[in-house]
Backbone as CSV, one residue per row, in Angstrom:
resi,resn,N_x,N_y,N_z,CA_x,CA_y,CA_z,C_x,C_y,C_z
1,MET,16.868,1.386,33.354,17.761,1.244,32.200,18.336,2.602,31.835
2,ASP,19.532,2.585,31.262,20.206,3.798,30.799,20.398,3.702,29.289
3,VAL,20.051,4.780,28.583,20.244,4.824,27.138,20.883,6.149,26.755
4,THR,21.552,6.141,25.609,22.140,7.360,25.049,21.297,7.791,23.855
5,LEU,20.964,9.065,23.804,20.142,9.603,22.729,20.978,10.510,21.833
6,ARG,20.859,10.293,20.529,21.401,11.224,19.546,20.204,11.875,18.858
7,VAL,19.956,13.136,19.224,18.724,13.821,18.835,19.031,14.929,17.843
8,TRP,18.216,15.008,16.784,18.371,16.090,15.813,17.868,17.387,16.431
9,ARG,18.753,18.417,16.486,18.374,19.736,16.996,18.491,20.753,15.864
10,GLN,17.429,21.525,15.673,17.393,22.540,14.618,16.469,23.660,15.090
11,PRO,16.984,24.871,15.279,16.162,25.947,15.860,14.995,26.378,14.985
12,ASP,15.140,26.315,13.674,14.052,26.681,12.760,14.391,26.172,11.370
13,SER,13.459,26.350,10.434,13.646,25.800,9.091,14.755,26.500,8.313
14,ALA,15.081,27.725,8.708,16.100,28.487,7.980,17.511,28.209,8.485
15,SER,17.639,27.541,9.611,18.948,27.287,10.219,19.413,25.863,9.943
16,GLU,20.707,25.673,10.010,21.248,24.329,9.877,21.055,23.568,11.183
17,GLY,20.851,22.265,11.037,20.673,21.437,12.218,21.816,20.461,12.406
18,GLY,21.770,19.723,13.492,22.793,18.723,13.766,22.371,17.856,14.940
19,PHE,23.105,16.792,15.158,22.783,15.874,16.242,23.438,16.325,17.542
20,ALA,22.688,16.182,18.627,23.205,16.432,19.973,23.035,15.151,20.785
21,THR,23.947,14.907,21.696,23.936,13.673,22.473,23.473,13.943,23.901
22,TYR,22.563,13.114,24.390,22.037,13.245,25.753,22.004,11.862,26.396
23,GLU,22.134,11.843,27.705,22.039,10.599,28.458,20.685,10.544,29.157
24,ALA,19.992,9.433,29.005,18.738,9.211,29.722,18.977,8.075,30.709
25,LYS,19.045,8.416,31.971,19.406,7.434,32.995,18.215,7.107,33.892
26,GLY,18.171,5.876,34.340,17.127,5.454,35.266,15.740,5.428,34.646
27,VAL,15.686,5.057,33.402,14.397,5.034,32.692,13.713,3.692,32.932
28,SER,12.452,3.730,33.301,11.688,2.497,33.477,11.402,1.880,32.117
29,GLU,11.500,0.570,32.042,11.191,-0.102,30.775,9.700,-0.013,30.449
30,ASP,8.884,0.353,31.438,7.445,0.513,31.215,7.078,1.931,30.784
31,ALA,8.064,2.829,30.769,7.797,4.197,30.326,7.615,4.223,28.817
32,SER,6.765,5.122,28.360,6.623,5.291,26.916,7.817,6.085,26.393
33,PHE,7.978,6.071,25.087,9.120,6.766,24.489,9.058,8.264,24.787
34,PHE,7.871,8.828,24.726,7.733,10.259,24.996,7.868,10.584,26.475
35,GLU,7.494,9.666,27.346,7.735,9.883,28.772,9.232,9.935,29.035
36,MET,9.984,9.111,28.318,11.439,9.162,28.437,11.969,10.519,27.968
37,LEU,11.434,11.027,26.832,11.863,12.349,26.360,11.441,13.448,27.334
38,ASP,10.286,13.289,27.969,9.858,14.258,28.993,10.866,14.317,30.132
39,MET,11.373,13.148,30.539,12.370,13.105,31.613,13.640,13.847,31.197
40,VAL,14.061,13.626,29.951,15.250,14.308,29.451,15.019,15.814,29.412
41,ASN,13.830,16.229,28.979,13.528,17.664,28.906,13.475,18.323,30.278
42,GLU,12.983,17.585,31.272,12.972,18.125,32.632,14.397,18.415,33.101
43,ARG,15.304,17.506,32.792,16.708,17.711,33.188,17.338,18.870,32.407
44,LEU,16.970,18.986,31.124,17.485,20.107,30.333,16.966,21.428,30.874
45,ASN,15.684,21.461,31.249,15.118,22.682,31.835,15.820,23.048,33.138
46,ASP,16.048,22.042,33.965,16.689,22.284,35.263,18.108,22.826,35.103
47,SER,18.761,22.425,34.012,20.141,22.892,33.793,20.194,24.161,32.930
48,GLY,19.021,24.707,32.597,18.976,25.941,31.825,19.163,25.771,30.330
49,GLU,19.081,24.530,29.850,19.217,24.273,28.415,17.849,24.245,27.737
50,GLU,17.858,24.438,26.423,16.624,24.426,25.654,16.105,22.989,25.539
51,PRO,14.839,22.730,25.916,14.302,21.372,25.810,14.127,20.952,24.354
52,ILE,14.025,19.662,24.140,13.828,19.101,22.801,12.368,19.302,22.394
53,ALA,12.151,19.907,21.243,10.787,20.121,20.748,10.325,18.886,19.983
54,PHE,9.152,18.383,20.347,8.555,17.267,19.604,7.038,17.390,19.694
55,ASP,6.347,16.765,18.738,4.887,16.820,18.678,4.263,15.651,19.424
56,SER,3.220,15.931,20.182,2.381,14.880,20.751,1.144,15.546,21.339
57,ASP,0.077,14.777,21.477,-1.143,15.322,22.058,-1.863,14.247,22.860
58,CYS,-2.598,13.366,22.160,-3.424,12.395,22.887,-2.595,11.337,23.594
59,ARG,-1.470,10.990,23.024,-0.599,9.924,23.525,-1.339,8.587,23.641
60,GLU,-2.325,8.416,22.773,-3.080,7.167,22.726,-3.100,6.580,21.313
61,GLY,-2.267,7.105,20.418,-2.213,6.589,19.060,-3.420,6.932,18.226
62,ILE,-4.091,8.035,18.547,-5.320,8.404,17.856,-5.176,9.691,17.045
63,CYS,-4.502,10.688,17.607,-4.536,12.033,16.997,-3.602,12.171,15.794
64,GLY,-2.511,11.425,15.748,-1.598,11.491,14.611,-0.578,12.607,14.671
65,THR,-0.528,13.379,15.756,0.451,14.465,15.811,1.849,13.970,16.130
66,CYS,1.966,12.801,16.745,3.288,12.298,17.079,3.959,11.704,15.848
67,GLY,5.193,11.414,15.958,5.877,10.739,14.868,7.278,11.247,14.643
68,VAL,8.252,10.395,14.897,9.654,10.714,14.628,10.333,9.468,14.073
69,MET,11.469,9.681,13.435,12.291,8.559,12.982,13.139,8.088,14.157
70,ILE,13.032,6.824,14.481,13.790,6.251,15.589,14.670,5.137,15.031
71,ASP,15.969,5.341,15.077,16.926,4.389,14.490,16.573,4.074,13.036
72,GLY,16.131,5.098,12.326,15.828,4.949,10.905,14.459,4.404,10.583
73,HIS,13.642,4.125,11.623,12.301,3.583,11.406,11.251,4.625,11.799
74,PRO,10.268,4.908,10.935,9.170,5.794,11.351,8.432,5.197,12.541
75,HIS,8.309,5.949,13.595,7.634,5.542,14.841,8.434,4.523,15.648
76,GLY,9.558,4.032,15.128,10.357,3.111,15.916,10.284,1.670,15.444
77,PRO,10.879,0.760,16.206,11.061,-0.630,15.758,9.827,-1.513,15.840
78,GLN,8.782,-1.092,16.534,7.604,-1.944,16.718,6.550,-1.618,15.662
79,ARG,6.189,-2.604,14.862,5.212,-2.381,13.792,3.813,-2.148,14.368
80,GLY,3.013,-1.362,13.618,1.639,-1.104,14.018,1.524,-0.301,15.291
81,THR,2.516,0.561,15.549,2.550,1.325,16.803,2.964,2.760,16.536
82,ALA,2.200,3.715,17.046,2.593,5.126,16.968,3.691,5.396,17.993
83,THR,4.443,6.463,17.783,5.559,6.775,18.686,5.095,6.910,20.130
84,CYS,3.917,7.506,20.320,3.432,7.734,21.680,3.061,6.437,22.396
85,GLN,2.885,5.353,21.632,2.545,4.062,22.243,3.741,3.113,22.316
86,LEU,4.879,3.577,21.828,6.097,2.770,21.898,6.673,2.839,23.312
87,HIS,7.040,1.701,23.857,7.570,1.660,25.219,9.059,1.307,25.212
88,MET,9.723,1.713,26.263,11.173,1.558,26.348,11.604,0.104,26.474
89,ARG,10.677,-0.796,26.758,11.047,-2.217,26.824,11.426,-2.777,25.456
90,LYS,11.159,-2.017,24.393,11.571,-2.421,23.054,13.058,-2.128,22.809
91,PHE,13.700,-1.475,23.772,15.126,-1.171,23.676,15.875,-1.890,24.793
92,LYS,17.181,-1.889,24.680,18.011,-2.573,25.667,18.816,-1.559,26.476
93,ASP,19.126,-1.941,27.680,19.977,-1.107,28.527,21.314,-0.869,27.831
94,GLY,21.712,0.401,27.755,22.971,0.750,27.112,22.855,1.082,25.638
95,ASP,21.644,0.955,25.073,21.452,1.265,23.650,21.719,2.736,23.355
96,THR,22.164,2.993,22.139,22.225,4.353,21.599,21.084,4.488,20.593
97,ILE,20.198,5.452,20.820,19.003,5.625,20.007,19.110,6.930,19.226
98,VAL,18.953,6.843,17.921,19.023,8.017,17.043,17.603,8.484,16.742
99,ILE,17.321,9.759,17.016,15.974,10.312,16.865,16.028,11.496,15.903
100,GLU,15.223,11.417,14.829,15.198,12.461,13.805,13.757,12.839,13.484
101,PRO,13.544,14.004,12.871,12.205,14.346,12.375,11.909,13.580,11.094
102,TRP,10.653,13.645,10.638,10.319,13.067,9.330,11.236,13.655,8.274
103,ARG,11.759,12.807,7.399,12.616,13.258,6.311,11.828,13.217,5.012
104,ALA,11.221,14.320,4.623,10.458,14.415,3.378,10.483,15.866,2.920
105,GLU,10.684,16.056,1.644,10.804,17.412,1.104,9.560,18.249,1.379
106,ALA,8.392,17.607,1.402,7.146,18.348,1.602,6.987,18.862,3.032
107,PHE,7.718,18.274,3.985,7.579,18.638,5.391,8.815,19.412,5.857
108,ARG,8.686,20.706,5.966,9.821,21.497,6.460,9.921,21.337,7.980
109,VAL,11.141,21.376,8.471,11.360,21.278,9.916,10.999,22.612,10.563
110,VAL,10.080,22.568,11.521,9.710,23.772,12.267,10.705,24.005,13.387
111,ARG,10.983,22.936,14.113,11.986,23.001,15.187,12.283,21.588,15.685
112,ASP,13.536,21.250,15.774,13.974,19.949,16.286,13.235,18.801,15.596
113,LEU,12.322,18.153,16.323,11.626,16.986,15.799,10.229,17.333,15.271
114,VAL,9.902,18.615,15.228,8.583,19.072,14.785,8.651,19.459,13.310
115,VAL,7.741,18.917,12.495,7.687,19.270,11.078,6.317,19.838,10.743
116,ASP,6.281,20.592,9.656,5.037,21.198,9.166,4.331,20.204,8.247
117,ARG,3.204,19.669,8.700,2.451,18.693,7.912,1.231,19.319,7.223
118,SER,1.266,20.622,7.028,0.118,21.302,6.414,-0.194,20.833,4.993
119,PRO,0.775,20.284,4.209,0.370,19.735,2.903,-0.721,18.667,3.004
120,PHE,-0.757,17.937,4.116,-1.858,16.985,4.323,-3.187,17.725,4.436
121,ASP,-3.161,18.875,5.105,-4.387,19.667,5.239,-4.880,20.132,3.869
122,LYS,-3.952,20.462,2.992,-4.330,20.906,1.649,-5.059,19.797,0.896
123,ILE,-4.601,18.558,1.073,-5.248,17.423,0.401,-6.676,17.245,0.923
124,ILE,-6.842,17.325,2.232,-8.172,17.187,2.818,-9.079,18.323,2.360
125,GLN,-8.561,19.536,2.356,-9.354,20.689,1.946,-9.787,20.602,0.485
126,ALA,-9.006,19.889,-0.323,-9.320,19.785,-1.743,-10.574,18.955,-2.010
127,GLY,-10.968,18.128,-1.070,-12.157,17.328,-1.363,-12.549,16.341,-0.305
128,GLY,-11.983,16.427,0.865,-12.285,15.450,1.905,-13.575,15.743,2.636
129,TYR,-14.704,15.659,1.927,-15.988,15.958,2.543,-17.075,15.160,1.821
130,ILE,-18.258,15.152,2.411,-19.437,14.608,1.744,-20.585,15.586,1.958
131,SER,-21.558,15.588,1.056,-22.745,16.423,1.216,-23.719,15.722,2.165
132,VAL,-24.255,16.475,3.092,-25.256,15.920,4.004,-26.420,16.900,4.101
133,ASN,-27.596,16.369,4.354,-28.764,17.207,4.572,-28.884,17.506,6.056
134,VAL,-28.968,18.784,6.408,-29.104,19.144,7.817,-30.534,18.883,8.257
135,GLY,-30.732,18.793,9.541,-32.069,18.538,10.068,-32.031,17.440,11.099
136,ALA,-33.148,16.775,11.270,-33.236,15.725,12.277,-32.344,14.547,11.899
137,ALA,-31.838,13.875,12.897,-30.983,12.713,12.668,-31.771,11.592,12.002
138,GLN,-31.149,10.942,11.039,-31.790,9.829,10.354,-31.807,8.593,11.250
139,ASP,-32.728,7.693,10.954,-32.701,6.398,11.633,-31.429,5.661,11.244
140,ALA,-30.927,4.875,12.159,-29.646,4.200,11.937,-29.679,3.268,10.733
141,ASN,-30.839,2.684,10.459,-30.926,1.719,9.359,-31.553,2.309,8.099
142,GLU,-31.642,3.639,8.034,-32.266,4.250,6.862,-31.411,4.090,5.614
143,THR,-30.085,4.212,5.770,-29.165,3.987,4.652,-28.461,2.659,4.884
144,LEU,-28.798,1.681,4.097,-28.221,0.358,4.269,-26.833,0.303,3.627
145,ILE,-25.882,-0.252,4.361,-24.499,-0.340,3.888,-24.062,-1.799,3.956
146,PRO,-23.618,-2.372,2.847,-23.130,-3.764,2.883,-21.977,-3.915,3.876
147,ARG,-21.957,-5.002,4.590,-20.931,-5.194,5.610,-19.510,-5.111,5.050
148,PRO,-19.189,-5.744,3.890,-17.819,-5.620,3.360,-17.422,-4.169,3.094
149,ALA,-18.371,-3.357,2.589,-18.070,-1.950,2.328,-17.838,-1.194,3.631
150,ALA,-18.661,-1.474,4.632,-18.513,-0.806,5.922,-17.178,-1.150,6.569
151,GLU,-16.782,-2.413,6.505,-15.526,-2.832,7.130,-14.324,-2.252,6.387
152,ALA,-14.394,-2.249,5.052,-13.286,-1.675,4.276,-13.171,-0.183,4.519
153,SER,-14.314,0.495,4.629,-14.305,1.926,4.910,-13.712,2.220,6.283
154,MET,-14.084,1.414,7.282,-13.550,1.619,8.633,-12.057,1.347,8.685
155,ASP,-11.596,0.352,7.940,-10.154,0.075,7.893,-9.397,1.279,7.337
156,ALA,-9.935,1.889,6.274,-9.283,3.055,5.681,-9.376,4.270,6.602
157,ALA,-10.521,4.393,7.295,-10.728,5.536,8.185,-9.828,5.493,9.415
158,ALA,-9.149,4.363,9.637,-8.235,4.264,10.781,-7.015,5.160,10.626
159,CYS,-6.771,5.668,9.412,-5.626,6.550,9.170,-5.673,7.757,10.099
160,ILE,-4.573,8.014,10.797,-4.513,9.143,11.727,-3.725,10.320,11.155
161,GLY,-3.263,10.205,9.920,-2.576,11.321,9.277,-1.246,11.679,9.905
162,CYS,-0.531,10.693,10.416,0.735,10.970,11.101,1.874,11.247,10.131
163,ALA,1.746,10.769,8.877,2.733,10.962,7.806,3.903,9.994,7.863
164,ALA,3.781,8.925,8.627,4.832,7.910,8.617,4.990,7.313,7.228
165,CYS,3.889,7.213,6.486,3.943,6.649,5.137,4.839,7.478,4.224
166,VAL,4.749,8.798,4.352,5.587,9.685,3.542,7.043,9.568,3.960
167,ALA,7.282,9.543,5.268,8.655,9.458,5.778,9.325,8.155,5.376
168,ALA,8.540,7.082,5.255,9.117,5.776,4.912,9.336,5.612,3.422
169,CYS,8.575,6.327,2.602,8.625,6.131,1.156,9.909,6.690,0.558
170,PRO,10.650,5.914,-0.229,11.862,6.430,-0.874,11.589,7.624,-1.790
171,ASN,10.365,7.731,-2.301,9.999,8.842,-3.185,9.255,9.952,-2.457
172,GLY,9.043,9.798,-1.157,8.306,10.813,-0.413,6.876,10.951,-0.905
173,ALA,6.238,9.823,-1.242,4.869,9.843,-1.760,3.856,9.795,-0.610
174,ALA,2.687,10.384,-0.861,1.614,10.402,0.143,0.406,9.617,-0.334
175,ASN,0.628,8.611,-1.164,-0.481,7.881,-1.760,-1.285,7.081,-0.747
176,LEU,-0.625,6.520,0.262,-1.374,5.729,1.242,-2.312,6.627,2.035
177,PHE,-1.827,7.776,2.474,-2.663,8.725,3.211,-3.833,9.188,2.356
178,THR,-3.543,9.642,1.138,-4.588,10.166,0.261,-5.603,9.092,-0.095
179,ALA,-5.116,7.902,-0.399,-6.009,6.805,-0.758,-6.914,6.415,0.402
180,ALA,-6.368,6.409,1.614,-7.187,6.070,2.784,-8.296,7.083,2.977
181,LYS,-7.976,8.362,2.804,-8.981,9.407,2.977,-10.035,9.357,1.873
182,ILE,-9.626,9.038,0.658,-10.573,8.914,-0.453,-11.443,7.671,-0.279
183,ALA,-10.829,6.552,0.095,-11.554,5.283,0.178,-12.585,5.276,1.293
184,HIS,-12.256,5.850,2.430,-13.205,5.724,3.549,-14.476,6.516,3.296
185,LEU,-14.419,7.506,2.380,-15.637,8.209,1.970,-16.264,7.552,0.742
186,GLY,-15.435,7.185,-0.226,-15.937,6.673,-1.494,-16.556,5.298,-1.424
187,LEU,-16.259,4.548,-0.363,-16.818,3.211,-0.230,-18.229,3.215,0.343
188,LEU,-18.658,4.355,0.876,-19.960,4.443,1.529,-20.997,5.112,0.629
189,PRO,-22.270,4.791,0.797,-23.315,5.447,-0.006,-23.322,6.960,0.158
190,GLN,-23.033,7.425,1.376,-23.054,8.869,1.619,-21.970,9.612,0.858
191,GLY,-20.932,8.895,0.433,-19.819,9.551,-0.251,-19.932,9.578,-1.759
192,GLN,-21.036,9.064,-2.300,-21.139,8.917,-3.758,-21.342,10.229,-4.522
193,PRO,-22.103,11.218,-4.025,-22.356,12.408,-4.841,-21.091,13.098,-5.351
194,GLU,-20.074,13.242,-4.515,-18.834,13.905,-4.935,-17.695,12.929,-5.194
195,ARG,-17.992,11.655,-5.280,-16.941,10.633,-5.311,-15.852,10.925,-6.336
196,TYR,-16.208,11.129,-7.587,-15.201,11.250,-8.642,-14.575,12.640,-8.686
197,LEU,-15.358,13.667,-8.410,-14.774,15.009,-8.318,-13.799,15.074,-7.148
198,ARG,-14.171,14.437,-6.040,-13.308,14.418,-4.854,-11.995,13.702,-5.156
199,THR,-12.086,12.570,-5.829,-10.892,11.782,-6.122,-9.900,12.583,-6.950
200,VAL,-10.377,13.214,-8.006,-9.484,13.993,-8.863,-8.872,15.161,-8.094
201,ALA,-9.695,15.870,-7.326,-9.202,17.039,-6.593,-8.129,16.660,-5.577
202,MET,-8.340,15.579,-4.857,-7.392,15.185,-3.820,-6.111,14.618,-4.414
203,VAL,-6.241,13.816,-5.467,-5.045,13.244,-6.094,-4.187,14.337,-6.715
204,GLU,-4.801,15.267,-7.413,-4.021,16.316,-8.087,-3.402,17.286,-7.087
205,THR,-4.059,17.515,-5.962,-3.446,18.320,-4.900,-2.261,17.587,-4.289
206,MET,-2.415,16.286,-4.077,-1.311,15.467,-3.560,-0.084,15.576,-4.461
207,GLU,-0.302,15.525,-5.769,0.812,15.554,-6.712,1.531,16.896,-6.722
208,ASP,0.900,17.947,-6.207,1.554,19.261,-6.126,2.638,19.288,-5.050
209,TYR,2.543,18.385,-4.066,3.432,18.444,-2.903,4.348,17.224,-2.754
210,PHE,3.904,16.070,-3.242,4.596,14.829,-2.907,5.089,14.094,-4.152
211,GLY,5.984,13.141,-3.922,6.532,12.340,-5.002,5.544,11.294,-5.493
212,SER,5.977,10.502,-6.462,5.113,9.498,-7.075,5.291,8.134,-6.421
213,CYS,4.196,7.402,-6.328,4.221,6.057,-5.754,4.862,5.083,-6.730
214,ARG,5.732,4.211,-6.240,6.362,3.171,-7.049,6.108,1.782,-6.477
215,ASN,5.118,1.687,-5.599,4.718,0.387,-5.024,5.847,-0.312,-4.270
216,TYR,6.665,0.453,-3.563,7.687,-0.167,-2.717,7.046,-0.897,-1.537
217,GLY,5.932,-0.374,-1.042,5.246,-1.001,0.088,5.773,-0.593,1.446
218,GLU,6.755,0.314,1.477,7.297,0.768,2.762,6.232,1.488,3.584
219,CYS,5.293,2.147,2.904,4.254,2.905,3.606,3.396,1.988,4.469
220,GLU,3.011,0.840,3.911,2.191,-0.110,4.665,2.942,-0.640,5.874
221,THR,4.233,-0.894,5.706,5.047,-1.403,6.810,5.171,-0.383,7.930
222,ALA,5.293,0.894,7.564,5.503,1.943,8.561,4.213,2.419,9.209
223,CYS,3.076,2.182,8.573,1.804,2.720,9.069,1.475,2.185,10.458
224,PRO,1.243,3.056,11.442,0.920,2.571,12.790,-0.449,1.910,12.872
225,LYS,-1.279,2.100,11.853,-2.600,1.461,11.820,-2.642,0.312,10.808
226,SER,-1.491,-0.021,10.226,-1.363,-1.161,9.307,-2.373,-1.112,8.167
227,ILE,-2.567,0.073,7.601,-3.484,0.220,6.476,-2.852,-0.403,5.231
228,SER,-3.637,-1.192,4.526,-3.131,-1.939,3.375,-2.967,-1.035,2.159
229,ILE,-1.950,-1.340,1.344,-1.762,-0.596,0.100,-2.848,-0.942,-0.925
230,ASP,-3.751,-1.829,-0.567,-4.907,-2.094,-1.438,-5.690,-0.811,-1.694
231,VAL,-5.702,0.105,-0.718,-6.469,1.345,-0.911,-5.853,2.199,-2.020
232,ILE,-4.542,2.059,-2.248,-3.907,2.809,-3.332,-4.405,2.303,-4.679
233,ALA,-4.511,0.986,-4.808,-5.050,0.418,-6.046,-6.486,0.883,-6.256
234,TRP,-7.259,0.922,-5.178,-8.652,1.387,-5.269,-8.692,2.842,-5.732
235,MET,-7.818,3.688,-5.160,-7.770,5.094,-5.545,-7.366,5.255,-7.007
236,ASN,-6.389,4.482,-7.451,-5.940,4.585,-8.841,-7.050,4.207,-9.822
237,ARG,-7.800,3.158,-9.493,-8.915,2.765,-10.357,-9.974,3.855,-10.398
238,ASP,-10.262,4.434,-9.227,-11.269,5.497,-9.176,-10.804,6.744,-9.927
239,TYR,-9.505,7.007,-9.867,-8.985,8.193,-10.557,-9.129,8.036,-12.068
240,VAL,-8.832,6.847,-12.589,-8.990,6.598,-14.027,-10.462,6.701,-14.422
241,ALA,-11.335,6.091,-13.616,-12.769,6.158,-13.900,-13.274,7.593,-13.833
242,ALA,-12.702,8.374,-12.903,-13.149,9.759,-12.737,-12.872,10.609,-13.966
243,GLN,-11.786,10.319,-14.677,-11.470,11.111,-15.867,-12.612,11.015,-16.877
244,TRP,-13.159,9.839,-17.037,-14.252,9.641,-17.988,-15.571,10.189,-17.447
245,LYS,-15.877,9.878,-16.206,-17.149,10.304,-15.632,-17.227,11.818,-15.495
246,ASN,-16.147,12.462,-15.053,-16.150,13.916,-14.924,-16.187,14.579,-16.285
247,PHE,-15.536,13.962,-17.259,-15.567,14.492,-18.633,-16.989,14.469,-19.164
248,ARG,-17.700,13.381,-18.920,-19.076,13.269,-19.399,-19.965,14.283,-18.696
249,LYS,-19.751,14.489,-17.378,-20.546,15.469,-16.635,-20.341,16.865,-17.201
250,GLN,-19.083,17.212,-17.444,-18.791,18.546,-17.961,-19.394,18.730,-19.350
251,GLY,-19.383,17.667,-20.171,-19.979,17.758,-21.490,-21.472,17.982,-21.445
252,GLN,-22.138,17.375,-20.457,-23.567,17.538,-20.310,-23.939,18.927,-19.837
253,GLN,-22.993,19.582,-19.088,-23.294,20.918,-18.556,-23.089,22.008,-19.597
254,VAL,-22.283,21.737,-20.647,-21.989,22.764,-21.647,-23.244,23.060,-22.490
């Protein structure tokens, strides 16, 4: 199959960017989207042109480093799929495909399709941890976890931090990402000691970088792991509860 690509090219965050047009010819419909871009980059290298910069690593939908806007959709037209797992059979011969970086104020463009997602790191650093006792490994059944809590925690832990939720949100909010990270720890017994301090720290750090959630639901639609916006409601309830519980703790320490 042959497709035409309109790719956003931008040398760095301080420079203006624009779309460039490339032809991708003889692409197998079984090739992944990034394999197709690799083919285009090989031809650009051979002709002495600068290759298209884009993020990817595992190419198995696990690491979360991939992610571009494809025809206006985060990760492309197939729901529940990371860009690295999207295949060219989802497109038609002769299609024109528009490829852009994430469009969010919090993510500056580093180069072409690569954006700086370090604000996500700031949220994790603010409280994405649990206290553990070092030493010998515990028996597997020493800490009993109800099955519904374990399953809900695993669903939230599926978040790969790709930032498609932010790119899809009209307000550029990161509530789905933050809520998933808070919920997968807060739902487990091991996450209880710092539960409310963690929630406040992560939510308030999120608000320093991202817009406010308005429950549009675009984040859930764009998420390659189909994480439910139910975790946002869970985070909001915990945040309200944390104001009272943390206030009482601080009063007891005075």
